[in-house]
N, C-alpha and C positions, 0 to 999 in steps of 0.2 A: 435852648433851641427847640422848636417844634418841627423836627425833621419830617414826620408824617404829614403835617400840615403843608410844609413846603413841597413835599412830593405830590400831594393832591393838587396844589396850585400849579405844579409843573406838568400835570396831565396824567399822573398815575391813576388808573381806573380803580384800583383797590389799594388801600393803605391800612396798616395795622401797627399798633404800638403795644409792647408788652414790657412790664417791669416785674412780672410775677410768673414763675415757671408754670404754676398750675393753670393760669389763664392761657398761656401759650399752648400747653398740652391739650386743653379743652378746645381751643379754637383752631388748632393746627389743620384738621381736615378742611375747614372753611378756607384757611390761607392757601392750602395746597390745591384746592379746586377753583380758586378765584381766577377769573379771566384777567389776563395781564394787559398792560404791565402792572406788576404787584410790588409794593414797597413794604418792607417789614423793619420796624425799629425795635431793637432789643436793648433794654437798659440792663447792664450787667454790673453787679457789685461784687467785688472780690473781698471776702472777709479776711483772708490771709494774704500771703505773698502772691503777686500776680504770676500765673504760670508762664513757663517759657514760651516764646513765640512759636506758633505752629503754622506752617504753610501747607495747607492741605487742599484737597479737591472738594469744593463746595457741593458739587453734584453727588459725589460719593458719600459725603457726610450727611446730606439730606436723605439719601436712600437708607443709610444705616439708622438714622433717627426714625424714619417711617417704619422700618422693620422692627425696631425696638418697641415702638408704640403700637405695633400690630395694625398699622393703617395700610 
């Protein structure tokens, strides 16, 4: 499935696809400053056991990520 392509066709102004953490880190300022609506597709591969389910606050998680990255 090309989720970012589907999002573009659905009218998202900005779409991003990442399957590499370094690319995400490099382009995160662009993602965060894009005019919405914004769609981000992240491909995640778990090398080991899948972690326990986490129900967190997305906004808080993004603030923590941005603080960690110094952005």
